[in-house]
C-alpha positions as CSV (number, residue, x, y, z in Angstrom):
1,M,102.3,119.0,96.4
2,K,99.1,119.3,98.3
3,N,98.7,118.0,101.8
4,T,96.2,115.2,101.4
5,V,94.3,113.0,103.8
6,I,92.3,110.0,102.7
7,F,88.6,109.7,103.2
8,Y,85.9,107.0,103.7
9,F,83.3,106.7,100.9
10,L,80.2,104.6,101.5
11,L,79.9,102.1,98.8
12,C,77.5,99.3,97.9
13,F,79.7,96.3,98.1
14,C,80.7,94.3,101.2
15,S,82.4,91.1,102.2
16,P,81.6,87.6,100.9
17,T,79.5,84.9,102.5
18,Y,80.0,81.5,100.9
19,A,82.9,79.8,99.1
20,I,80.9,80.4,95.8
21,N,82.1,80.2,92.3
22,W,81.0,83.7,91.4
23,T,82.2,83.6,87.8
24,F,79.7,80.8,87.1
25,L,76.9,82.1,89.4
26,D,76.7,85.4,87.4
27,G,77.7,84.2,84.0
28,T,75.8,80.9,83.5
29,E,72.5,79.2,84.2
30,P,72.4,75.9,86.2
31,D,72.1,72.6,84.5
32,G,68.5,71.7,83.9
33,S,67.2,75.3,83.6
34,T,64.2,75.9,81.5
35,E,63.8,78.7,79.0
36,Q,61.4,80.6,81.3
37,P,62.9,84.0,82.3
38,Q,63.6,84.5,86.0
39,F,62.6,87.9,87.3
40,L,63.7,89.2,90.7
41,G,63.2,92.5,92.5
42,Y,65.2,93.7,95.5
43,L,65.0,96.6,98.0
44,Q,67.6,97.6,100.6
45,P,66.8,100.5,103.0
46,D,69.9,101.6,104.9
47,A,70.8,103.9,107.9
48,Q,74.3,105.1,108.6
49,Y,75.4,107.2,111.6
50,L,78.7,108.9,112.4
51,K,79.2,111.5,115.2
52,G,80.1,114.2,112.7
53,T,83.3,115.4,114.4
54,K,84.7,118.5,112.6
55,L,88.3,119.2,111.7
56,D,90.2,120.7,114.7
57,A,93.5,121.2,112.9
58,G,94.9,122.2,109.5
59,P,93.9,124.8,106.9
60,Y,90.3,123.8,107.0
61,V,89.9,123.8,110.8
62,G,86.2,124.0,111.9
63,S,85.0,122.5,108.6
64,R,83.2,119.2,108.2
65,A,85.6,116.2,107.8
66,I,85.0,114.2,104.7
67,F,85.7,110.9,106.5
68,N,82.8,111.6,108.9
69,Q,80.2,112.1,106.3
70,V,77.9,109.5,104.7
71,G,78.6,109.0,101.0
72,P,78.2,109.3,98.2
73,K,76.5,112.7,98.7
74,L,78.7,113.6,101.7
75,K,76.2,116.1,103.0
76,D,75.3,114.6,106.4
77,N,76.9,112.5,109.1
78,D,73.7,110.4,109.4
79,E,71.4,109.3,106.7
80,L,68.4,107.1,106.0
81,R,67.9,106.1,102.3
82,I,67.1,103.3,99.9
83,R,70.7,102.2,99.3
84,R,69.9,99.6,96.7
85,G,66.7,98.9,94.8
86,G,66.1,97.4,91.4
87,F,65.3,94.3,89.4
88,S,67.1,91.6,87.4
89,V,66.1,89.1,84.7
90,R,68.1,86.2,83.6
91,G,67.7,82.9,81.6
92,L,68.3,80.9,78.5
93,I,67.8,82.3,75.0
94,P,65.1,80.1,73.4
95,S,66.0,77.8,70.5
96,T,69.7,77.7,71.3
97,E,69.8,74.2,72.8
98,N,70.7,75.7,76.2
99,K,74.0,77.1,74.8
100,V,73.3,80.8,75.2
101,N,72.1,82.7,78.3
102,Y,71.6,86.3,79.3
103,Y,71.8,88.4,82.4
104,F,70.5,91.9,83.1
105,V,70.3,94.1,86.3
106,A,69.1,97.6,86.8
107,D,69.6,99.8,89.9
108,I,67.2,102.5,91.2
109,G,68.9,102.9,94.6
110,R,70.8,106.0,95.9
111,N,74.5,104.9,95.9
112,G,77.8,105.6,94.1
113,V,76.5,104.2,90.9
114,T,73.3,106.3,90.5
115,E,74.1,109.5,92.4
116,F,76.7,110.8,90.1
117,E,74.7,110.2,86.9
118,N,71.5,112.0,88.1
119,E,69.4,109.1,86.7
120,F,66.5,107.4,88.3
121,I,67.5,104.0,86.9
122,L,70.8,102.7,85.5
123,P,71.7,99.3,84.1
124,T,74.6,97.8,86.0
125,D,74.8,94.4,84.3
126,W,73.9,93.3,80.8
127,S,75.6,90.3,79.1
128,I,75.2,87.2,76.9
129,T,77.2,84.1,77.5
130,F,77.9,81.5,74.7
131,N,78.7,77.9,75.7
132,T,79.6,76.5,72.3
133,I,83.4,75.9,72.5
134,P,84.5,73.1,74.9
135,Y,86.2,74.5,78.0
136,A,85.9,78.1,76.7
137,R,82.7,79.9,77.4
138,V,82.5,83.4,76.1
139,R,80.7,86.2,77.9
140,I,80.2,89.6,76.2
141,G,78.7,92.8,77.7
142,Q,79.0,94.7,81.0
143,Y,79.4,92.7,84.2
144,K,81.5,92.1,87.3
145,Y,85.0,91.4,86.2
146,P,86.9,88.4,87.6
147,G,88.9,89.5,90.6
148,S,88.6,90.3,94.3
149,E,86.2,88.1,96.3
150,E,84.8,91.1,98.0
151,G,84.0,92.7,94.7
152,Q,82.3,89.6,93.1
153,Q,79.9,88.6,95.9
154,A,76.2,89.1,95.7
155,I,74.4,91.7,97.9
156,S,72.0,89.1,99.2
157,L,74.9,87.3,101.0
158,I,76.8,90.2,102.6
159,N,77.8,90.0,106.3
160,H,78.8,93.6,106.9
161,N,77.1,96.8,105.7
162,N,80.3,98.5,104.5
163,P,83.3,97.1,102.7
164,S,86.9,96.7,103.9
165,N,89.2,99.8,103.5
166,V,91.4,98.1,100.9
167,S,88.4,97.2,98.7
168,N,86.7,100.6,99.2
169,L,89.8,102.8,98.7
170,M,92.1,100.8,96.4
171,M,89.8,98.4,94.4
172,V,86.7,100.4,93.8
173,E,87.5,102.8,91.0
174,R,86.4,106.5,90.8
175,H,87.0,108.5,87.6
176,F,88.4,112.0,87.6
177,D,89.4,114.6,84.9
178,E,92.5,115.6,86.8
179,T,94.7,114.7,89.7
180,G,93.7,117.5,91.9
181,Y,96.5,119.9,91.3
182,D,94.2,122.9,90.6
183,T,93.2,124.8,93.7
184,T,90.3,126.6,92.1
185,H,87.7,123.7,92.0
186,P,86.8,120.5,93.9
187,N,87.8,118.0,91.2
188,N,84.7,115.9,91.8
189,P,84.3,112.5,90.1
190,N,83.1,112.8,86.5
191,G,80.6,109.9,86.8
192,S,79.6,106.9,88.7
193,I,82.0,104.5,90.6
194,G,83.3,101.5,88.7
195,A,81.4,99.1,91.0
196,F,83.8,96.2,90.1
197,R,82.4,96.2,86.6
198,D,83.7,96.7,83.0
199,I,82.5,96.4,79.4
200,G,84.4,93.7,77.5
201,I,84.7,90.0,76.6
202,Q,85.6,87.2,78.9
203,I,86.7,83.6,78.2
204,F,86.2,81.3,81.1
205,D,85.2,77.7,82.2
206,R,85.8,75.2,84.9
207,F,86.8,71.5,85.2
208,S,86.8,69.1,88.1
209,V,89.5,66.7,89.4
210,R,88.0,64.4,92.1
211,N,86.4,66.7,94.6
212,W,88.2,69.9,93.5
213,E,86.7,72.3,91.0
214,H,89.1,74.6,89.1
215,T,88.0,77.7,87.3
216,Y,89.9,80.1,85.0
217,A,88.9,83.4,83.5
218,V,90.6,85.8,81.1
219,M,88.9,89.1,80.4
220,F,89.7,91.9,77.9
221,G,87.9,95.1,78.9
222,Q,87.9,98.8,78.1
223,G,88.8,99.7,81.7
224,H,86.4,102.7,82.0
225,G,83.7,101.5,84.4
226,L,79.9,101.6,84.0
227,N,77.9,102.7,80.9
228,R,80.8,104.7,79.5
229,R,82.7,105.0,76.2
230,D,86.4,104.1,76.2
231,D,88.5,107.3,76.4
232,N,91.9,106.0,75.4
233,G,91.4,102.9,73.2
234,N,93.6,100.8,75.5
235,I,92.6,97.4,76.9
236,D,92.5,96.2,80.5
237,Y,93.7,92.6,80.9
238,R,92.3,90.5,83.8
239,L,93.3,87.0,84.8
240,Y,91.7,84.8,87.4
241,W,92.1,81.3,88.8
242,S,90.4,79.5,91.7
243,S,90.5,75.9,93.0
244,E,87.8,74.8,95.4
245,D,87.3,71.7,97.5
246,I,83.5,71.3,97.5
247,F,82.1,69.8,100.7
248,S,78.4,70.0,99.9
249,G,75.6,72.3,98.6
250,T,74.4,74.0,95.4
251,R,75.6,77.0,93.4
252,A,74.5,79.7,95.8
253,K,74.6,77.7,99.1
254,R,77.9,75.9,98.6
255,Q,80.0,74.7,101.5
256,G,83.7,74.3,100.8
257,M,87.2,75.8,100.8
258,K,88.3,78.0,97.8
259,L,91.8,79.2,97.1
260,Y,92.1,81.9,94.4
261,G,94.3,84.5,92.8
262,W,93.8,87.3,90.3
263,Y,95.6,90.0,88.4
264,S,94.6,93.1,86.4
265,D,96.5,95.7,84.4
266,G,95.5,98.6,82.2
267,T,95.9,102.4,81.7
268,R,93.9,105.5,82.6
269,S,93.8,108.9,81.1
270,I,94.0,111.9,83.4
271,D,95.4,115.5,83.5
272,S,98.3,115.5,86.0
273,G,99.1,119.2,85.7
274,L,100.0,119.8,82.1
275,G,96.5,120.9,81.0
276,R,96.0,117.8,78.9
277,K,95.3,114.2,79.6
278,E,98.2,111.6,79.8
279,E,98.1,107.9,80.2
280,F,99.1,106.2,83.4
281,S,99.2,102.5,84.5
282,R,96.7,101.0,86.9
283,R,97.7,97.6,88.2
284,R,96.1,95.4,90.9
285,Y,96.5,91.8,92.1
286,G,95.5,89.6,95.0
287,V,95.3,86.2,96.5
288,G,92.9,84.8,99.1
289,M,91.0,81.9,100.7
290,A,87.3,81.5,101.4
291,Y,86.1,78.7,103.8
292,R,82.5,77.8,104.6
293,N,81.4,74.8,106.7
294,K,78.3,75.7,108.6
295,P,78.2,76.9,111.4
296,W,81.7,78.4,110.7
297,R,83.1,80.5,107.9
298,F,86.5,82.2,107.4
299,Y,87.8,84.5,104.7
300,T,91.1,86.3,104.1
301,E,92.5,88.1,101.1
302,Y,95.6,90.2,100.4
303,M,95.5,92.9,97.7
304,D,98.2,95.0,96.2
305,G,98.1,98.0,93.8
306,K,100.1,100.5,91.9
307,G,99.0,103.6,90.1
308,M,95.8,105.7,90.0
309,L,95.3,105.7,93.8
310,L,92.8,107.9,95.5
311,T,94.7,109.7,98.3
312,G,91.9,111.8,99.7
313,T,91.2,115.5,99.9
314,D,93.2,118.5,101.0
315,G,93.3,118.7,104.8
316,G,90.5,116.1,105.1
317,A,87.9,118.7,104.1
318,L,84.9,118.3,101.9
319,P,85.6,119.0,98.2
320,G,84.7,122.7,97.6
321,A,85.5,123.9,101.0
322,S,87.7,127.1,101.1
323,D,90.6,127.8,103.4
324,S,91.7,131.3,104.6
325,N,93.7,131.8,101.5
326,G,90.8,131.1,99.1
327,N,92.1,127.6,98.1
328,I,89.5,125.1,97.3
329,A,89.8,121.6,98.8
330,S,89.7,118.9,96.1
331,F,89.9,115.1,95.5
332,N,93.5,114.0,94.8
333,I,94.9,111.1,92.8
334,S,98.4,109.7,92.9
335,V,99.2,108.4,89.4
336,D,102.2,106.3,90.4
337,G,101.6,105.6,94.1
338,E,101.7,102.2,95.7
339,A,99.4,100.5,98.3
340,N,98.5,97.2,99.8
341,G,96.0,95.8,102.3
342,W,94.3,92.7,103.6
343,Y,91.3,91.5,105.7
344,I,90.4,88.6,107.9
345,D,86.7,87.9,108.3
346,T,85.1,85.2,110.4
347,G,81.5,84.3,111.2
348,Y,79.5,81.9,113.3
349,H,75.8,80.8,113.0
350,V,74.5,81.2,116.6
351,F,71.1,80.0,115.5
352,N,70.0,78.8,112.1
353,N,68.6,82.3,111.2
354,F,71.1,84.4,113.2
355,E,74.8,84.9,112.4
356,I,77.5,87.1,114.0
357,S,80.6,88.3,112.0
358,L,83.9,89.8,113.0
359,R,86.3,91.4,110.5
360,Y,89.7,93.1,110.9
361,D,91.0,95.0,107.9
362,R,94.2,96.9,107.2
363,Y,95.1,99.2,104.4
364,N,98.6,100.8,103.7
365,L,98.3,103.8,101.4
366,S,101.3,105.5,99.7
367,T,103.8,103.0,100.8
368,E,106.4,104.4,98.4
369,S,106.7,107.5,100.7
370,S,107.2,107.4,104.4
371,S,106.0,111.0,104.9
372,N,102.8,110.4,102.8
373,Q,102.0,106.9,104.0
374,R,98.7,106.4,105.8
375,L,97.7,103.3,107.7
376,F,94.0,102.3,108.1
377,N,92.8,99.8,110.7
378,S,89.2,98.9,111.2
379,I,87.4,96.3,113.4
380,T,83.8,95.5,112.3
381,L,81.3,93.6,114.4
382,S,78.1,92.6,112.6
383,G,75.0,90.6,113.2
384,K,72.5,89.3,110.6
385,Y,69.0,88.1,111.4
386,H,66.8,86.4,108.8
387,I,63.2,87.3,109.4
388,K,62.4,85.0,106.4
389,K,64.5,83.2,103.9
390,N,64.3,86.3,101.6
391,I,64.3,89.1,104.2
392,W,67.1,89.9,106.6
393,I,68.2,92.7,108.9
394,L,72.0,93.5,109.3
395,G,73.6,95.7,111.9
396,S,77.3,96.7,111.9
397,F,79.6,98.6,114.3
398,E,82.9,99.8,112.9
399,S,85.8,100.9,115.1
400,R,88.0,103.0,112.7
401,H,91.5,104.3,113.2
402,V,93.8,106.1,110.7
403,E,97.3,107.4,111.2
404,A,100.5,108.6,109.5
405,P,102.8,105.9,111.0
406,H,106.1,107.6,110.1
407,L,105.2,111.0,111.4
408,D,105.1,112.3,115.0
409,S,101.9,111.9,116.8
410,N,101.6,115.7,117.1
411,S,102.1,116.2,113.4
412,L,99.4,118.0,111.4
413,A,98.4,114.9,109.5
414,N,97.9,112.9,112.7
415,Q,96.0,115.7,114.4
416,I,93.6,115.6,111.5
417,L,93.3,111.8,111.4
418,N,92.6,111.7,115.1
419,D,89.1,113.0,114.2
420,V,88.0,109.9,112.3
421,D,84.7,108.7,113.8
422,N,83.4,105.2,114.4
423,R,80.4,104.2,112.3
424,V,77.1,102.4,113.1
425,S,74.9,101.1,110.3
426,V,71.7,99.1,109.9
427,S,70.2,97.8,106.7
428,M,67.4,95.5,105.6
429,L,67.2,93.5,102.3
430,W,64.1,92.1,100.7
431,V,64.5,89.9,97.6
432,F,61.2,89.0,95.9
433,P,60.1,87.4,92.6
434,L,58.5,89.6,89.9
435,F,55.6,88.4,87.7
436,D,55.4,85.2,89.7
């Protein structure tokens, strides 16, 4: 078994802002909408900085550490780029008596969705929702699946530039051809990240009891991420429930308290060392709470997973690096590993247009094995300033710490993990109407 050390990938999804009913915000149009399409554009430049500390222990000593590079390219420890950019269109289909709506989003940024496909523009969301059966709306297409709050939230409402470790490393899915057993190649991902999306059909709706709004969702998906064909013919099953005490506000500016839970189960095909693909289970579930009553907000979520866990790279090196014996460092997957994690995120509006946020997150990887277990702890302090209603600047500082908790502090694994850098990031988001 290879000695593996987990890494930090930069993704494009962060923690939630409001106690919003995301299932309805994405999949439906508000009451009273006209048949006029709504076009929006968005642009998010982003700067990330890490010190770039190199590995000072292990077989790849002196090499760049993967956890101190900016993803998804992993070529630099500091980078300025257009992290997200694109456009969306949504609305009601004419002559359907407001019973059918559509939603489409395309991304032209440089992130984990677009980088691996070598495409200038990629659709991330395309769906149609039918509201013809009482208490059972039907959504068909590619879209965010019901699940983790951190995965469902909108980019315009983020409070930290980078996601929690448990969302980044356990929830966001990367796809590989093999588990990393072969020492002759880097085993790079075979396409874009899953981005909390799937192709399938979802049945969902909501109902109210006094001041509480209850929402359910059941989704059947192919379980193979963005813009892909299914590779094994098996179905992913996803269940979701939320109950929200609504204090005030509209769809995207709601104040309230939401309690929720979700579950997903499916199979993935990967070569684990036999020279052919086999099927393995991938299961995730979680519970959480989101509270918003301006000027305060508070979120917490616990997530658990088994199977198809990303465990890092050999010796913490970049994929493709060679050791003294000619072995190539590669990405590694545990097909039957176990993990769990949680975060607590709180924020306060100091002024009407300025908010500070503090998040603590913890991720326990490979809990089934004391020698392989890795513990991630991060504290993130962020501040967001709204220049205008549709333009904000967001800065984050992340104090990051990783250890092998059951190994001696002088063990090789802990010597490598001591090199994890803190991270500083700044981004700006501009959301604007198109064809207005």
